[in-house]
C-alpha positions as CSV (number, residue, x, y, z in Angstrom):
1,M,-1.0,18.8,-6.4
2,A,-2.4,20.3,-9.6
3,D,-0.6,21.6,-12.7
4,E,-1.2,25.0,-14.4
5,S,-4.4,23.9,-15.9
6,G,-5.9,22.9,-12.5
7,S,-5.9,19.2,-13.3
8,P,-4.2,16.9,-10.8
9,F,-0.5,16.3,-11.4
10,E,0.3,13.1,-13.2
11,P,4.0,12.3,-13.3
12,K,5.8,11.2,-16.5
13,I,8.3,8.4,-15.7
14,V,10.8,6.9,-18.1
15,A,11.5,3.2,-17.3
16,F,14.7,1.5,-18.6
17,C,14.0,-2.2,-18.3
18,C,16.4,-5.1,-18.8
19,N,15.2,-7.3,-21.6
20,W,15.8,-10.6,-19.8
21,C,14.3,-9.9,-16.4
22,T,12.4,-6.6,-15.7
23,Y,10.9,-6.3,-19.1
24,A,9.8,-9.9,-19.0
25,G,8.4,-9.2,-15.5
26,A,6.4,-6.3,-17.0
27,D,5.2,-8.6,-19.7
28,L,4.1,-11.2,-17.1
29,A,2.3,-8.5,-15.1
30,G,0.4,-7.5,-18.2
31,G,-0.3,-11.2,-19.0
32,M,-1.7,-11.6,-15.5
33,R,-3.9,-8.6,-16.0
34,L,-2.4,-6.9,-12.9
35,K,-3.5,-3.3,-12.5
36,Y,-0.7,-0.7,-12.1
37,E,-0.2,3.0,-12.9
38,P,0.0,3.9,-16.6
39,N,2.5,6.7,-16.1
40,F,5.5,4.8,-17.4
41,V,7.1,5.0,-20.8
42,T,9.2,1.9,-21.0
43,V,12.5,1.6,-22.9
44,R,13.7,-1.9,-23.3
45,V,17.5,-2.3,-23.1
46,M,19.4,-5.5,-23.4
47,C,21.0,-5.0,-20.0
48,S,20.6,-2.4,-17.3
49,A,24.3,-1.6,-17.7
50,R,23.4,-0.2,-21.1
51,V,21.7,2.7,-19.4
52,S,24.1,5.5,-19.8
53,P,24.2,8.5,-17.4
54,H,23.5,10.5,-20.5
55,F,20.2,8.7,-21.0
56,I,19.2,9.5,-17.4
57,I,20.0,13.2,-17.6
58,R,18.4,13.4,-21.0
59,A,15.1,11.9,-19.7
60,F,14.9,14.6,-17.1
61,Q,15.8,17.3,-19.7
62,E,13.0,16.1,-21.9
63,G,10.4,16.4,-19.1
64,A,10.5,13.2,-17.1
65,D,9.5,13.6,-13.5
66,G,11.3,10.3,-12.5
67,V,13.5,7.6,-14.0
68,F,13.1,4.0,-13.1
69,I,15.8,1.4,-13.9
70,G,15.0,-2.3,-13.6
71,G,17.5,-5.1,-14.0
72,C,18.2,-8.7,-13.1
73,H,18.8,-9.7,-9.5
74,I,22.5,-9.4,-8.4
75,G,24.3,-12.5,-9.6
76,D,21.6,-13.4,-12.2
77,C,22.7,-11.0,-15.0
78,H,22.7,-12.6,-18.4
79,Y,25.8,-10.6,-19.1
80,V,27.5,-11.7,-15.8
81,K,28.3,-8.3,-14.1
82,G,25.9,-5.8,-15.8
83,N,23.9,-5.3,-12.6
84,Y,27.0,-4.6,-10.6
85,I,28.0,-1.9,-13.0
86,T,24.4,-0.5,-12.9
87,A,24.4,-0.4,-9.1
88,K,27.7,1.6,-9.0
89,R,26.5,3.9,-11.8
90,V,23.2,4.7,-10.2
91,A,24.8,5.5,-6.8
92,I,27.1,8.0,-8.6
93,M,24.1,9.4,-10.7
94,K,22.1,10.0,-7.5
95,R,24.9,12.2,-6.2
96,L,25.2,14.0,-9.5
97,L,21.4,14.6,-9.6
98,E,21.5,16.1,-6.1
99,F,24.3,18.4,-7.3
100,L,22.1,19.5,-10.2
101,G,19.2,20.2,-7.8
102,I,17.2,17.1,-8.6
103,P,16.2,15.0,-5.6
104,K,17.9,11.6,-5.7
105,E,14.6,9.9,-5.0
106,R,13.5,10.7,-8.6
107,L,15.9,8.0,-9.7
108,H,14.9,4.5,-8.7
109,L,16.8,1.2,-9.2
110,V,15.1,-2.1,-8.6
111,W,16.0,-5.8,-9.4
112,I,13.0,-7.7,-10.8
113,A,13.1,-11.3,-12.1
114,A,11.1,-12.5,-15.1
115,S,8.9,-14.4,-12.8
116,E,8.1,-11.4,-10.6
117,G,5.2,-9.7,-12.4
118,D,3.5,-8.9,-9.1
119,K,6.7,-7.2,-7.9
120,Y,6.9,-5.2,-11.1
121,A,3.3,-3.9,-10.6
122,R,4.0,-3.0,-6.9
123,E,7.3,-1.2,-7.7
124,V,5.6,0.8,-10.5
125,D,2.7,1.9,-8.2
126,A,5.1,2.7,-5.3
127,F,7.5,4.8,-7.5
128,T,4.7,6.6,-9.3
129,E,3.1,7.5,-5.9
130,K,6.4,8.7,-4.6
131,V,7.0,10.9,-7.7
132,R,3.4,12.2,-7.6
133,A,4.0,13.3,-4.0
134,M,7.2,15.2,-4.9
135,G,5.4,17.1,-7.7
136,P,6.8,18.1,-11.1
137,S,10.5,17.8,-11.7
138,P,12.5,21.0,-10.9
139,L,13.9,20.9,-14.4
140,K,10.5,21.5,-15.9
141,Q,11.0,25.2,-15.0
142,V,14.3,25.3,-16.9
143,R,14.3,26.2,-20.6
144,F,16.8,24.4,-22.8
145,W,16.4,26.8,-25.7
146,K,14.5,24.6,-28.1
147,D,12.8,27.8,-29.4
148,A,15.2,29.1,-32.2
149,T,13.8,32.6,-31.9
150,V,14.7,32.9,-28.3
151,S,18.2,31.6,-28.8
152,K,18.7,34.0,-31.8
153,K,17.6,36.9,-29.6
154,I,20.1,35.9,-26.9
155,Y,22.8,35.6,-29.5
156,K,22.0,39.0,-31.0
157,S,22.0,40.7,-27.6
158,E,25.3,39.1,-26.6
159,A,26.8,40.2,-30.0
160,A,25.5,43.7,-29.5
161,A,27.0,43.8,-26.0
162,E,30.4,42.8,-27.4
163,T,30.3,45.5,-30.2
164,P,32.2,48.6,-29.1
165,A,30.1,51.8,-29.1
166,G,30.3,53.9,-32.3
167,A,31.5,50.9,-34.3
């Protein structure tokens, strides 16, 4: 699949990684010099439970084609029950994304321990390939009115429509 310029589509993926496990696994993968897709922008969070639904929606609004959340294995959370909270939250977020017209497969949750650098590299490659096959996010066609001139024109046309004729 190609973008407007004719070059092959390369997905932009935001990865929220738990400091204690997934981020450490990513660090290990780098230390082991494992090769994996460079499409990720990694955000280190202290716990996967700190990833608010707002962060996920905002990532898609800002142009992400996929969101990857990595945390400690169930039962190994440094904050005791953070990954249980994350598992419930992601299940709900997948339903919300579908309601918004975003395929739930664009949100990926995985448990990676600090010693699993090879698993991190495999998960990154697999998710990047899955998102690449889906193509650009459907939200990329939606404008969020960052251009002030456009929003002013809309405001003026709405105000003109509300003004009675001859006033």
